[in-house]
N, C-alpha and C positions, 0 to 999 in steps of 0.2 A: 255136519252140514251136507253130508252126502245125500241124505234123505231129501233135503230141500232142493238140491241140484237135480236129482232124478225126477222128482215131481215137476219141476220147471221144465225139463226136457220133454217130459210126456205131455204137458199142457201145451207147449209151443208146436206140437204137430198140427194144431188148428191153424197156426200161421203158415206152416209148411203147405197145408192144403190150399190156403188162400193164394199163396204164390204159385202153386201148381195150377190152380184154376185160371189165374190171370194169364199164364203163359199158354195153356191149352186152348183157351177160347181165341187168343191172338192167332194161333196157328190153324185152328179148326174152321174159323170163319172164312178162310180162303176157299175151303172146299164146300162149306155150307151154302155159300151164295151161288156157287156153280150148280150144285145138285138141286136146290130148291128154288133157283131163279129169283133170288131176293133183290129187291131194289135197294138203294143206298139207305133209305129211312128205316126199312125193316132190318137191314143188316146192322145198323147202328143200335137198334133196339135190342137185338139178340145179344150184342156185347154189353150194352148198358143195363140190361135187366138185372143182373146180379148187384150192380151198383144201386139200383132203385131198391131192391130188396134189402140190402145192407142199411140203406138210409131209413127205410120204414121200420125195420126191427129195432134199430137203435133208439127210436123214440120211446120205447117201453122196456128195453132190456135192462136198463139200470135200476129202475124202480122194482121190477120183478126179481132181479138178482138180490136186492136188499130185502125182499120179502121171503123168498123161498130158498135163497142160498146161491152160491157161485157154482157148485158142483152140478146141480140139476141143469143149469143153463149151459154148462159145457157139454153135458150128455146130450142135451137137445141139439146143440151145434153139430156134434158128431153124427147124430141121426139124420139131421137135415142134409149134411154132406153126403152121407151114404145113399139116402133116398133120391137126391137130386142126380147123383151119378148113375144109378140104375135107370131113372127115367130118361136121362140124356142118352144112355146106351140104347134105349128102345125107341126114342122119339120118332114117330111115323110122319109127323109134319111140323111145321114151324110153330104152331099153337102150343102143342105139347112141349116143344123145346123151350118156349118162352116161360111156361109154367115151371119147368125144371130149373131154368136159370134164376127164376125168382126164389125158389126154394134154396138154391145154392147161395143166393145173396143173403138170405136169412142166416144160413150157417156162417157165412163170412162175417156178417155184422156182429153176431154173438162172439165169435172167436176174437175178432179184432178189439172189441170193446172190453171183454172180460178176462182174457188171458193176461194182459199186463196187471190188472187189478188183482187177479188170483196170485200171481207170482210175488207181487209186492206184499200181500198179506201173509204169505207163507215163508218168504225168504228172510234170512238173517240180515239185519241192516248193513253189516259190513260187506256183503256181496250182492245186495239187492239190485244195484245198478247193472253189474255184470250179468246176472240172471235175467234181467229185464231187457237186456240187449239181444237175448236169444231169439225173440220173435222176429227181429230184423234178419238175423242170420239164417234161421230156418225158412223164412219167407224167400230170401234171395236164393237159398239152396233149392227150394221147391221149384222156382222159376228156372233155375239152371238145368235141373234134372228133367223138368218137363220139356223144355226147349230141345234138350238132347233126344228125348223120346220122339218128339214131333219130327225132328230132323231125320232120325232113323226111319220113321214111318213114311216121311215124304219121298224117300228114295224107292218106295214100293211102287208097283205099276198102278194100283188103285187104292190110294190111301183112304181109310175110313174115318170120317170125322166123328161118327158115333163112338168108335172105339177109343179115339183120342180123348173124348170127353167122359166116356164111361169108365175109364181106368181110375178115375177119381175115387170110385167106390171102394177100391182095394185098400189104399192107405187110410181112407176114412173109417173102414171097418176095424183096422188096427187101432185107430184113435178111439173109437167107441169102446173097444175091449179095455184099453188102458185106463180110460176115464172111469169106467164102471168098476173095474177090479182094483185099480191102484191109486188113483187120485183121491185123497181125503177131502172133506169139506174144509173151507178156510177156517182156521182157529179163531180169527177175529170175528167172523160172522157168528160162529157158534157162541162165542162169549156174549155177543150183542143180543142173542136170544136166550141167554141164561143157561145154555147147555154146557156147564162148566167141566163136567167129567169128560165128555167127548172132546172138548177143546184141549184138556190136559193130555189125553191119550194121543191126539193128533200131534201136538207139540213134541211129545216124547218121541214119536216116530220120526218127525222131521229133523229134530236136533240130535237124536241118537243118545240122549241122556235121560236119566230118571227124574232128576231134579230140574223141573222147569217152572218152579214156583215164582221166580223173579219175573220171567216173561209173562206168566199168567196174570200177575198183578198188573203189569204193564197194559195187557190187553183189556183188563177190567177198567183201568183208568182211561182207556181210549174210548169208552162208552160215551163220554161227554167231554167237551172242551171246558176247561176250568172257568169259573165265574170270577171276573175281575182278576185276571192273571197279572202278576207282577214279577219283576226281576230283582233278586237280592243277591248279595255277594258276601262270602265268608272267608276268613282265615281258619284252616283246620290244622291242628297240631296236637301233640301230646298235652294231656290236661295239666300237667305240672309246669308246662312252659308258657301256656297262654293265660292260665288262671289257676286258682286253687279252689278246693271244694267249698269253702265258705263263700267265696265270691259267686261261685256257680249257684249255690242255694239262694242267693239273694238277687242275682241278676237274671231277670226274665229273658234277656236277649241271648244268653248263652245256651247253646244246645250241646248235650253230651252224647257222644258216639261211642259205642262199645265195639271193640275189635275181636278177632278170633281167639286171642289168647287170654287166659284168666288174669285179671288185674290190669289188662291193657285197655286204655281208653283214650279218646281224643275229645277235644272241645271245638265246636264250630263257633267262632266269634264273629259277629257282624262287623263289616268294615265301616269305619267312621270317616267323615270328611268327604271332600269331593274326589270322585274317581271317574275314570272314563266310562264306567257303567252308567252313571248319572247322565253323562253326556250323550250316550247312545239312547237311553230311555227318553230323554226329553227332546233332543235336537238331532240325534244321529251323530255320526262321528265327524271328525274334522275333514275327513275325505269327502263325506257327503255334503258338507257345507259348501264345497267348491263345485258341487254338482246339484243345483237346486231341485231338479226334477226327479232325482234318484229316490226310489222308495226306501223308507227307513228299514223295511224288512230285509233288503239286500245287505245293508250294512250289518244288521243284527245277526243274520245267518253267517255272513262272512267272518264276523268276529269270532264265532265259535271254532271255525276251521283254521284261522291264522294264529290262534293262541293255544295250540296243543302243547303239552309238555314233551320234553325230549325223551325218546325211547331209552329205557335203561337207567334213567336218572333216579335219584332217591325219591323225588316227588312223584314220578310215574309209578313207582312201586308202592307208595304209601296208600294211595287212594283205593286200589282194589281190596286192601285188607279190611275195608269196612263191610265186605260181604255184599249180599244182594239187597240189603236194607229193606227187608220185609218186616214191617212193623206188626208185632203181635203182642198179646197180653202176656205178662209174666205169670206163669201158672202157679207160682208159689205165693203170689201176692193175693191176700184175701181182703177185698174191699167191697163194702156193701153198695158202693155207688156204681160198680161196673155192671155190664149187661148180664142178662140172665144166662146166656149161652156160656159165658166165661165161668160163672159160678157153678154150672153143672159139671165143668171139667176141672174144678180146682184141685181134684186129687190126682190128676194125670201128671206124668212126668214132662210131657210136652204135648202140644197140639199135633195130633197125628190123624191118620186115616183109620179111625176106630169103626169097625164094622164095614158094611158095604159102602162103596162110594155113592154119593148121592149129590144131585145138583143143589139140594137144600143145605148141604154142609159146606159152607164157604171155606172153613178151615181145610177141608180135604184137598180142594184143587190148589189152593194158595200155598199151603205148607206141605212140603213133600215128606215121605217116610224117611228120607235121607237125613232130615234135620234131627239131631240127637240132643240138642240142647238150645235153649233160647235165652237170650240175655236182654232184658229190658230194664228201664228204670222208671220208677213211679213218678208221675209229675209233681214237681214242687208246687207249693200252694200258690205261688205267684209267678211261676216260671213256665218253661216249656221243655219238652223232652222229645228227642228224636231217637227212636230205638232201632236196633240193627239185629238181624238174625246172625247167630253164630253157628260154627261147625257145619256149614252147608257143604255138600259134596262138590259144589263149584269151586270151593276154595282148595280142594285137595288135588294137587297135580302130581305127576310122576316125579320121582326124585331127580334132581338135577335140572328140572324145568323151572323157568320163571313163572311168577304168579301172573295169570292172565286177567283180563277184565271180568269183574264179578257183577257187572251191572246189566243194563238193558240194551247195550249196544252203543258203539260210537263214543265210548268214554263217558256215557251217562249212567247215573245211578238214580233209582227210584226210592223215595222215602216218604213217610208221613209225619206230621208234626201235630201234637195235641197241646194246646195252650188252654189254661184254665185260670180263673180268678174267682175271688169271693164276690157273690152277689149281694145286693142290698139287704136281702133277708137272710144272709149268712150261708145260703146254699152255694155250691160250686157250679160255676158256668164256664163253658169252654167253647172252643172252636177247633175244627179239624182241617188241616191243610195238607195238600199234596205238594211234594217237592221233587222236581227233577234237578239233580245236582250234576254239574259238569266241571271236571278238574281243568284248571287253567295253568298256564306257564307261570314263570317267575315274575317278580314285580316289574321287570323291564319290559312291559307289554309294548307291543307295536301300536302304532297309531290306529285308533278305531277299534281296539279290542274291548272285550266285555269287562275285563278286570285290569285295572292299573292301580294297585293298592299303595296309598301313601306310606312311606317308609316308617312312619311312627307306629303303625299298626302291626309291624312284623317283628317278631322276636329275633334278636341278633343270634346268628349261629345256631338256630333251632331247626328241628325237622318240622316243616310245615308245608302245606299246600294251599293254593287259592282255589276257590270253587264258586262258580256262578250258579244261581238257583232260580228256576222257574217255579213260582209259588202260586197256588190257586186252590179252589175248593175241589175235593175229591169227587169222582164220578158217583160214588155210592153214598155220599153224605148229602142227602137231598135237602132242598129248601124246607120241606115239610118238617124234617127232623131238626133243622136249625130253629124253626119257629117253636118247637117243643122244648127247647133249651135242654138238651140232653146233658147228663152228667158225665158221660164217657163216649168213646168213639163208636157209637152205634151206627150200623150201616144197614141199607136195604139190600135185598137180593138183586143181582144183575137183571133177572128176568123182569123185575118191576120197573126198571129204568128203560128197558128196551121198548121202543115204540113198535106198534103193530105193523107199521109200514113207513116208508120214507116220508119225512115231513118236508113239504115244500117251503114252509115257513122258515125252516133252518137255512135255506138258501139266502135269506135276507140278513143273516148274522154277519157282522163286519168281517170277521176272519174269513168266512166262507166266501163272501163276496170278493175279497181281494184275491183269494185263491182262484176263483172262477175267472177273474180278469186275466190272471197269468195263464191258466190253462186254455181258455178260449182264444186269447191273443196269440199264443205261440202256435196253436193249431191253424188259425187262419193264415198267419205269415208263412208257416211251413208249406202250405198248399200252394201259395202264390209266389214261391221262391223259385219256381222254374223246373222242378223235377219232371213233371209231365211233359213240358215242352222239350226238354233235353232228351228224354226217352223217345219221344216221337221223332226227333231229328237225328238220333243216333245211327239208325240203319243208313240214312242218306249220307251222313258224314263218312261212315266207314266204307260205304260204297265209293265215294269220292276218293278215299284214301287208297283205292285199288284192291281192297279186300275181295269185292265181288268179282273183279276180273281174274284175280288169283284163283278163287274157287271155281270159276267157270272153266279155267284151264284144266281142272281136274274132272270136268264133266259134271259138275254140280249145277242143277238148274237154279234160276233166280229165286224162286220160292224157298227151295231148300237152303240156298245161301243166306237169305235173310233170317231163317230160323237159326242157323249156325252162328251168324253174327250176333243175334240176340242172346244166344247161349254164352258166347264169349263175353259179352257185355256184363251179364249177370255173374259170370265166373270171376270177373274182376272185382266185384263188390265183396266177395267172401273174405279175402285177407283184410280188407279195410274194416269190415264188421268185427273181425277177430281182434284187430287192434283196439277198436272201440271197447270191446268187452274187457280187455286187459286194463284200459285206463279209465273206465267209467267210475270206478270206485277209488281211484288214485288221484287223477287230475280233477275229477268231478264233472257234473253235468254243465254247470255254467262256464267253466274254463274251456271244455271242449267246444261249446258253442262259440265262445268268443274268439277262439283260435281257428276254427274251421270255416265259419261264415266269411271272413275276408277272402279265403281261397275261392269260395263260390263266387263272390263278387268279381274277383280278378279273372276267373275263368269266363264268366258271362261277358265282361267287358272285352276280353280278347276275341270271343265269338262275334260280338257286334262289330269290332274292327275288321275281323277276317271276312265278314259278309258285307262290309261297307267299302273297304279299300281293295283294289285289285292287286292281290299278292301273287297272282299266278296260280295255276291249278295245283302244282306240287306243294308249294309253300302253304296254300290255303288248306289243302288236305292234311298236311302235317300239323299245322297250328290247331285246326279244328279237332283233330283226333286227340291231341295232347290235352286240349281244354275239356273235352268231354270226359276223358279218363280221369282227369283231376277232379272235375265236378262230381262224378259218380263216387269216386273214392272218399272224398272229404264229406260229401252229403251223408253217406251211410255211416260215417265215423261220428258225426255229430247230429246234424239236423234230422236225420232219418229216424233214429230210435228215441232220442231225448224227449220230444214232446209227449209221447205216450208214457215215458218213464215218469216225467214230472207230474202228469195228470193222475197217475196212479199213487202218487205219494203225498200230495199236498191237501187232500180232503179228509174231513173226520170220518170215522168208521160208520157212523149212523147214516150218512148221506153219500158215502164214497161211490157206490154204484150209480146213484142218480146223477151225481156231478160228472163222473167219468162218461156217462151216456150223453150228457149234454155236450161235453167237449167232443165226443165221438160224432155226434149229430152234426156239429159244426164242421168237423173234418169232412164228412161225406158230402154235405152240401157244397162246401168249397171245392171238393173233388169234381162234383158234377159241373159246377160253374166253369172250372178251369178246363175240363174235358171238352165241353161244348162251345166254349168261347175261343179255344185255341185255333180252330180252322178259320173262324171269322176274322180273328186278329191277324193271322198270316196273310189272309187276302187283303186286308185293309192297310196294315202298317208294315207288313213284311217281316222276315225272320229277324232282321236287325232291330226293329221296333219291339218285337216280342221279347228278345233277350235283353233289350235296354230296360223294359218295364220290370223284368225278373230281377235284374241287377239293382234297381232302385228299391224293390221290395226286400232284397237281401240287406241293403243298407239300413232300411227301417227295422229289419229284424235284428240286426246287431245292436242298434240303439235301444230297441225294446228289451233285448236280453240284459244289456248293460244297466238299464235303469230299473227294470222290474223283476227279472228272474233271479231268485235266490239260489244259493248252493245248498243242496239237500243231501250230499253224499254222506253215508255212514250214520245218519241220524234216524233214530226210531220214528216210525210214522206218527206216533202219538206226540212226540216232541215237536215234530214239524208243524202239525196242526196247532199246537200250543203257541208256537212262535208266531204264527199267522194271527192268532188271537191277540197276543201281546202287541204285535206291530200295529194291528188295527186299533187297539185301545190307545196306544201312544199317539197314533196319528189323529184320532178323534180329540184327544186331550190338547194336542198341539194346535189343532184347528180352532178350538174354543178359547185358547189363551189370547 
């Protein structure tokens, strides 16, 4: 994971530059308006020009990123930062300065939109949230360092605003070099374009291991959200405990799983009877029934996280032994009905990288050289088989270490199921299904969990586990192939499924629409939750608290004192962001929002009271200072980074860039609205009225998060999008019932 961490750190330099720019223009504008004799409107335009540029570039950044890749757009962002810094250093007049600020805004817009997307697509699911909190940390760090620089320069006899703004070109040059020489292209984007060998090499670099076949298969499945996804549940245990071979041969519902040791196998037996899964699928959980407006998706996602097996238990160790669950052909089975590629390799010991790697050789990227043996089972005439890869290097840990997860992250495993039957003319017909398996806890499931198996289905005193499964059509098993009634699991090449550009029609898919509601909604509410107003008011509050008087006693001028106060304010954010990084993948995104937003509400209410009731100057200063510090600290712990994290996780690969750009565009538009309406609101309803409105918005935000925002921690991106599709389908079924 060190590779993914270093790549994320390098990518977030773009956010560092955004924070740096925000701070430098706030300080430099004090000297710009004096030298160039600007009126208030032009002064505001100089500051807002980067905001305008970011808004404009966001309208097309997502679709372009989906077409040409994430890395070229990050390179362009670094070049725009560098170019704008040089022009601002030279700026002979306000018109050139405005052009430079516009270019700077283009760089900011690309970085803010694409860095969270890039990190989500390269990070392991277990630490994706923590790494995606880095942009918030580096942005706050950039503002802190920039304010320190401006404070130091303000102590000079003749501070140069051109130098303040032009220094941006130095870190942007470092950013450019790192992006060009170190950052790889997103492996998910590479797979979406059929560049399998490149994607495999990038994954090996990011993960630090040779065998990345399991994750490669996951990325391939992310090319399309499954058609008619459904949720099933199984009991998995040793074959001799759940059934016998004769029953397995005649029961089409049983699925046989092969383990890493010879002669060791399990059987996945479907759960019969009423269970809590059916309740979730049809009506939501019992918890949801008491909250009529809650989205079923929230319950569906929550059930995954609340029903994890105990660490170190027998059941937590049994599931990983199934390996990466890469389904492959048995090389020793000669069957005239299988595909031509398999017949050409029937003499091989195992599917391996024979000859040079090629994007046309699907076996090459999906099955690593580390695989020394493959165990599959030929489908029964009327049954179904789920095959598992054996002897993967992922299964081989150091002596004395416990067996880790062999799946695709977050306790999930990827598999495929081939079912076939006799057709009317005697030929074999079948269907290919993709399965995301997730181990559940024991039968004593909590209310609202995915699996609560009736006791009659569980063998007494047996080694077994429970698993929930998301079942749908694989990405590479196309509708055209289904219409041709294939006799085996024939697949198309990923490049044939990759669209030439982002499809706007995909935005109308039920799962994507529900994800857009979540993404757009949380971006709007975040902007109207008061962060801009509190930042605007902070210097005044700290001045009232006596900080300005204290600094003036040291001979520091008022302008310099305001810069130092702003630096201290941003410094307070850094420990809070570090706390958010620690808990983002532990407590989760939803939990952090639900626990931190109430503190924002309380802080804003106290600010309203402090500005309405006459508490005395000292008491007012103390209360206001405490409220502002609490607001900042809890905002950057939850509401600051999480909207961008969620937006980078909940959309399918093929339209992820486009959807994130839509959410980012909403973000920038709301930022413009809040920035330009704040002075008007202050003049009309006063500070108490403004903070009162922000408190109301925070209450609405908490309700929205509680009812609509699911928990996505630790889940692979492809599973998240599949859940949205399942939830949308279940909601549509419930609506028509």
